[in-house]
C-alpha positions as CSV (number, residue, x, y, z in Angstrom):
1,M,172.3,61.4,56.9
2,R,171.1,60.4,60.4
3,R,167.0,59.2,60.3
4,Y,164.7,59.6,63.3
5,P,162.0,57.5,63.6
6,N,158.6,59.1,63.5
7,K,157.2,60.8,66.8
8,A,153.3,59.6,67.2
9,F,151.1,58.4,70.0
10,T,150.5,55.0,70.4
11,I,147.0,53.2,70.7
12,L,147.7,52.7,74.7
13,E,148.5,56.7,75.2
14,L,145.5,57.6,73.2
15,L,143.1,55.4,75.1
16,V,144.8,56.8,78.3
17,A,144.2,60.4,77.4
18,M,140.6,59.7,76.2
19,A,139.6,58.1,79.7
20,L,141.5,60.8,81.5
21,L,139.3,63.2,79.2
22,V,136.3,61.3,79.9
23,A,136.8,61.3,83.4
24,M,137.3,64.8,83.8
25,M,134.3,65.9,81.8
26,A,132.3,63.8,84.2
27,I,133.6,65.0,87.2
28,S,133.4,68.6,85.6
29,G,129.5,67.7,84.6
30,M,129.1,66.4,88.4
31,V,130.7,69.8,89.7
32,F,128.5,71.7,87.2
33,K,125.3,69.7,88.3
34,M,126.2,70.0,92.0
35,A,126.6,73.6,91.3
36,V,123.3,74.2,89.4
37,D,121.3,72.2,92.1
38,A,122.8,74.2,95.0
39,H,121.6,77.4,93.2
40,R,118.2,75.9,92.9
41,R,118.0,74.8,96.5
42,A,119.2,78.3,97.4
43,D,116.7,80.0,95.4
44,A,114.1,77.4,96.7
45,T,115.2,78.3,100.3
46,G,115.1,82.2,99.8
47,Q,111.8,82.1,98.0
48,V,110.3,79.6,101.5
49,T,112.2,82.1,103.5
50,R,110.6,85.4,102.0
51,K,107.0,83.4,102.3
52,L,107.4,82.4,105.7
53,R,108.6,86.2,106.5
54,A,105.4,87.6,104.8
55,I,103.2,85.2,106.7
56,V,104.7,85.6,110.2
57,N,105.1,89.4,109.9
58,Q,101.3,89.8,109.1
59,L,99.8,87.3,111.7
60,D,102.2,89.4,114.1
61,A,100.9,93.0,112.9
62,D,97.3,91.6,112.8
63,F,97.4,89.8,116.3
64,R,99.4,92.7,117.7
65,G,95.8,94.8,117.1
66,L,93.7,92.1,118.4
67,N,90.6,93.4,119.9
68,E,89.6,91.4,122.9
69,Q,85.8,93.2,123.2
70,A,84.6,91.3,120.0
71,E,84.3,87.8,118.5
72,M,87.1,85.5,117.3
73,T,86.0,82.9,115.1
74,M,88.3,79.6,114.7
75,V,87.3,76.9,112.2
76,W,89.1,73.5,112.0
77,V,89.0,71.9,108.7
78,P,90.6,68.4,108.5
79,V,90.9,66.7,105.2
80,P,92.7,63.1,104.8
81,M,95.6,63.4,102.5
82,D,98.1,61.0,100.6
83,A,101.8,61.1,100.7
84,Q,102.0,64.2,97.9
85,G,99.9,66.5,99.8
86,N,96.8,65.9,97.3
87,A,93.3,65.4,99.3
88,L,91.5,62.1,99.6
89,P,87.8,61.6,100.0
90,L,86.5,62.7,103.5
91,T,85.1,59.0,103.8
92,T,88.6,57.2,103.6
93,P,89.6,54.6,106.1
94,P,92.1,56.2,108.7
95,A,94.4,53.0,108.2
96,S,94.7,54.2,104.3
97,V,95.2,58.0,105.1
98,H,99.1,59.0,105.1
99,H,98.2,62.1,107.1
100,Y,95.4,64.6,107.8
101,G,96.3,67.9,106.3
102,R,94.6,70.8,107.9
103,F,92.8,73.7,105.9
104,D,91.8,75.9,108.9
105,R,90.6,79.5,109.0
106,V,90.1,82.3,111.5
107,V,88.1,85.4,111.9
108,F,88.5,88.3,114.4
109,F,88.3,92.0,114.8
110,A,91.8,93.9,115.1
111,N,92.7,97.7,115.6
112,G,94.9,99.3,113.6
113,N,95.7,102.0,110.7
114,F,93.5,100.3,107.8
115,Q,93.3,101.5,104.5
116,S,91.4,99.7,101.5
117,Y,93.8,98.8,98.6
118,S,91.5,99.9,96.2
119,P,89.1,103.1,95.9
120,Q,85.7,101.9,97.0
121,P,82.5,103.5,95.1
122,P,79.7,105.7,96.8
123,S,76.3,104.4,96.7
124,N,73.9,107.1,95.4
125,P,76.5,110.1,94.4
126,D,73.2,111.9,93.0
127,Q,72.1,112.2,96.6
128,I,75.2,113.1,98.1
129,I,77.0,115.6,96.2
130,P,75.1,118.4,94.1
131,V,74.0,117.6,90.6
132,S,76.0,120.6,89.7
133,V,79.2,118.9,90.3
134,P,80.6,117.3,87.1
135,T,79.6,113.5,86.7
136,L,83.2,112.3,86.6
137,V,83.6,114.0,90.1
138,R,80.6,112.8,91.2
139,N,81.4,109.0,90.5
140,T,84.7,108.9,91.9
141,S,85.3,106.5,94.2
142,K,87.5,106.9,97.3
143,L,90.0,105.0,99.4
144,V,88.2,103.8,102.8
145,Q,90.2,104.5,106.0
146,G,89.4,103.1,109.4
147,D,91.0,102.1,112.9
148,M,89.4,98.8,113.2
149,A,89.1,95.6,110.5
150,L,87.4,92.3,110.4
151,I,90.4,90.2,109.4
152,C,90.2,86.5,108.1
153,Y,92.8,84.1,107.3
154,M,91.9,80.6,105.2
155,P,93.1,78.8,102.1
156,A,91.5,80.3,99.4
157,N,88.8,79.0,96.8
158,N,90.3,79.7,93.5
159,S,88.5,81.9,90.8
160,A,86.6,78.8,89.6
161,G,85.3,78.1,93.0
162,T,87.5,75.0,93.6
163,A,88.3,74.6,97.2
164,A,91.9,74.7,98.3
165,K,91.8,71.2,99.3
166,D,90.9,70.1,95.7
167,Q,94.0,72.3,94.1
168,S,97.5,71.2,93.7
169,P,99.7,71.6,97.0
170,R,102.0,74.1,95.0
171,T,99.2,76.3,93.9
172,R,97.1,76.5,96.8
173,I,96.9,80.1,98.4
174,L,96.5,81.6,101.7
175,A,94.3,84.3,101.7
176,R,93.6,87.2,104.3
177,S,90.9,89.9,103.9
178,Q,90.4,92.7,105.7
179,H,86.9,94.4,105.9
180,I,87.5,98.0,107.5
181,L,84.5,99.2,109.8
182,A,83.4,102.1,108.4
183,S,80.3,103.5,109.3
184,D,80.0,105.7,105.9
185,R,76.3,105.7,104.6
186,E,78.2,106.6,101.1
187,L,79.4,103.4,100.6
188,V,77.5,100.6,98.8
189,G,76.0,97.5,99.7
190,D,75.6,94.8,97.2
191,P,73.1,95.1,94.6
192,D,69.4,93.6,95.9
193,P,68.7,90.6,93.6
194,T,65.2,91.6,93.0
195,T,65.4,95.6,92.5
196,G,68.9,95.8,91.3
197,L,69.4,98.7,93.8
198,T,72.2,99.1,96.2
199,Y,71.8,100.0,99.9
200,P,74.6,100.8,102.6
201,L,75.1,98.0,105.2
202,Y,74.1,98.7,108.3
203,V,72.7,97.5,111.7
204,N,70.3,99.9,113.7
205,P,71.7,100.2,117.0
206,T,68.3,100.2,118.7
207,L,65.8,97.6,116.6
208,S,66.4,94.5,115.4
209,T,66.4,95.7,111.8
210,G,68.8,96.1,109.2
211,N,70.2,94.7,106.3
212,L,73.7,93.3,107.1
213,A,72.9,89.7,106.9
214,T,71.1,90.1,103.2
215,A,73.8,92.5,101.9
216,F,76.8,90.9,103.2
217,S,76.8,88.1,100.5
218,P,79.7,86.1,99.2
219,S,80.3,88.5,96.4
220,F,80.4,91.5,98.2
221,I,83.0,90.0,100.5
222,Q,85.1,89.4,97.2
223,R,84.4,92.7,95.9
224,F,84.8,95.1,98.7
225,E,87.2,95.8,101.4
226,Y,84.7,97.4,104.0
227,I,81.6,96.5,106.4
228,N,79.3,99.4,107.0
229,L,78.8,99.5,110.5
230,S,80.7,99.7,114.1
231,I,81.8,97.4,116.3
232,L,79.0,98.5,119.2
233,Q,76.7,97.9,116.3
234,W,78.1,94.2,115.8
235,L,78.5,93.6,119.2
236,Y,74.6,95.0,120.2
237,M,73.6,92.0,117.7
238,D,73.5,89.8,120.4
239,R,71.4,91.2,122.5
240,L,68.8,92.0,119.5
241,N,69.2,88.0,119.1
242,Q,70.8,88.3,115.8
243,M,73.3,85.6,116.4
244,S,72.0,84.0,113.2
245,N,72.9,86.8,111.5
246,K,76.3,86.7,112.7
247,G,76.7,83.2,111.8
248,L,75.6,83.9,108.2
249,V,78.4,86.6,107.6
250,L,80.8,84.3,109.1
251,S,79.6,81.4,107.2
252,R,79.9,83.2,104.0
253,M,83.4,84.6,105.0
254,T,84.6,81.1,105.8
255,G,82.7,78.9,103.5
256,V,81.8,76.8,106.9
257,S,78.4,76.9,108.4
258,I,78.8,78.6,111.5
259,W,75.6,78.9,114.1
260,N,73.6,77.2,111.2
261,G,74.6,80.1,108.8
262,N,74.5,79.1,105.0
263,A,77.6,78.8,103.7
264,T,76.8,78.1,100.0
265,G,79.2,80.0,97.8
266,G,81.4,81.4,100.6
267,G,84.9,81.4,101.6
268,L,87.6,83.8,100.3
269,S,88.7,83.4,96.9
270,V,91.8,84.7,95.0
271,D,92.3,84.4,91.1
272,P,95.7,82.3,90.9
273,R,96.7,84.5,87.6
274,A,99.2,87.2,87.6
275,V,98.1,89.6,90.0
276,D,96.1,92.6,88.3
277,P,95.6,95.8,90.2
278,L,92.3,96.1,88.6
279,N,91.3,92.7,90.3
280,K,89.1,93.6,93.2
281,N,90.2,90.5,95.3
282,I,93.8,91.4,95.2
283,H,93.5,92.3,98.9
284,M,93.1,88.8,99.8
285,L,96.1,87.5,98.0
286,L,98.5,87.1,101.1
287,C,100.9,84.3,99.8
288,E,101.0,81.4,97.2
289,G,102.2,78.0,97.4
290,V,100.6,77.6,101.0
291,G,99.8,73.6,101.0
292,E,98.4,73.5,104.8
293,F,97.6,75.8,107.2
294,S,96.8,74.8,110.7
295,I,95.6,76.9,113.7
296,Q,95.4,75.4,117.3
297,S,95.0,77.0,120.6
298,W,96.5,76.1,124.0
299,H,94.3,74.1,126.1
300,N,95.2,74.9,129.9
301,G,93.2,71.9,131.2
302,Q,94.9,69.2,129.3
303,Q,98.1,71.2,128.9
304,R,98.3,70.6,125.0
305,W,97.5,72.2,121.6
306,Y,93.8,71.8,120.6
307,P,92.4,70.4,118.4
308,D,94.9,67.6,117.3
309,I,94.7,64.4,115.3
310,I,95.9,61.5,117.3
311,R,96.8,58.6,115.3
312,N,97.0,55.0,117.4
313,S,99.3,52.6,116.5
314,D,96.9,50.9,114.5
315,G,96.2,53.9,112.3
316,S,92.9,54.7,113.9
317,I,92.1,58.2,115.1
318,A,89.8,57.3,118.0
319,G,91.3,59.7,120.2
320,M,91.2,62.8,117.9
321,D,89.6,66.1,118.5
322,F,87.3,65.5,115.5
323,F,84.2,63.5,115.0
324,F,82.5,61.4,112.2
325,T,79.1,61.5,111.0
326,G,78.6,58.1,109.8
327,N,82.1,57.2,108.1
328,Q,82.8,61.0,107.0
329,L,85.1,63.4,108.9
330,N,83.7,66.8,109.7
331,S,84.9,70.0,110.3
332,K,84.9,71.9,113.7
333,W,84.2,75.6,114.9
334,L,84.8,77.6,118.0
335,S,83.4,81.3,118.2
336,W,84.2,83.3,121.4
337,S,82.3,86.3,122.5
338,P,82.6,88.2,125.5
339,S,78.9,88.6,125.4
340,L,77.8,85.3,125.2
341,A,76.5,83.5,128.5
342,G,79.1,81.1,130.0
343,M,82.0,82.7,128.1
344,G,85.1,83.5,129.7
345,S,86.1,87.3,130.4
346,D,89.1,87.2,127.8
347,F,90.6,84.9,125.3
348,S,93.0,83.2,127.8
349,A,90.1,80.6,129.1
350,D,90.0,77.0,128.2
351,P,88.5,76.2,124.8
352,T,86.1,73.7,126.4
353,M,84.9,76.3,128.9
354,G,84.4,78.8,126.0
355,G,87.4,80.6,125.6
356,I,90.1,80.5,122.9
357,G,93.2,79.9,125.1
358,R,96.1,81.8,126.0
359,A,98.2,81.2,123.0
360,L,97.7,80.3,119.1
361,K,100.0,78.0,117.2
362,F,100.0,78.1,113.4
363,T,101.6,75.7,111.0
364,F,101.8,76.2,107.6
365,T,103.5,73.9,104.7
366,L,105.2,76.2,102.3
367,Y,106.3,75.0,98.4
368,D,108.9,76.6,96.4
369,S,107.7,77.3,92.5
370,H,110.6,75.3,91.2
371,G,109.4,72.0,93.1
372,V,112.9,71.5,94.7
373,F,111.1,70.7,98.0
374,K,108.7,67.9,96.9
375,N,106.7,67.7,100.0
376,G,107.6,71.5,100.8
377,K,108.7,73.0,104.2
378,T,106.7,72.9,107.2
379,F,106.9,76.0,109.8
380,T,105.2,76.7,113.0
381,H,104.5,80.0,114.7
382,I,103.1,80.9,118.0
383,I,101.3,84.3,119.0
384,Y,100.6,84.7,122.6
385,L,97.3,86.7,123.3
386,K,96.8,89.3,125.8
């Protein structure tokens, strides 16, 4: 009988096969990782794009209805930042600052078709609705509607009161509030701290009386979505020498002292937890993951965007549009009003001459939730004023 030798793999063949297998697994792993990274990057890009679209669309809608007969107030807040976008002390030497982040804010009146997100409560239902009507009906809140609102954009404080600059860049929230102008005597003001009673917000159109400055408190701004007066009443406050009251309202809304108003406890605040329809400040939540938010106006005289931070070759900022008190960098603000002496007739005047400028440039840095874009993505959007 003819014998055949036993067939088997040699050691060399096994080693070659194992090497090929390892190489194929490594290549497959690389391809899989590339596919996962591409998917994560695509998802992150989609997130950032949706955020960009939401912010731009809302800005366009609000400024399309810009009311040129009332104030616009811009507040510019520069903050020294490190390379990761975290805030440094305001006294940090310029040479040690990676860049200056912006946490700006803007307040203006806009025309449109506005409705409150949540029902707002009446003040004294027993006096407005007959007692014979069931209590449940008498205490029913109502949606507030109006054709004009006081709009504010700013990086929000969180529910603990922590300023946006002191939060993680990825968790910062861009807030937008709308307080509908509603001359409605049913609507309540904030409870008086002494009596505990509530009063409708109002400004007397002929006398220098009213409770707007005392009732429009930071807590009222957070809780309610209206301001109980007309645009004519607001503008008439100038003639009544109530600019300090306006300053108080704007200071409480922005968290920065305007016309020497007390800004303690002010600024829009948004709870970073999951959105709850019962949360009264849901109307302020615009977009999460907005690391920085900058507003600039076009300076006709100097043909540039204003204000800006100009870094010299040695790292100094002597040519910047902001200023220091001692060694601390300060905020800056500009409030334009058609009724103030020396102001221009429209928003197109030079900022240095008292106007806003003919265009606004918004710059914001957006982060995705997965941390794919470590330093975020920065975008600009220009809005031309009427």
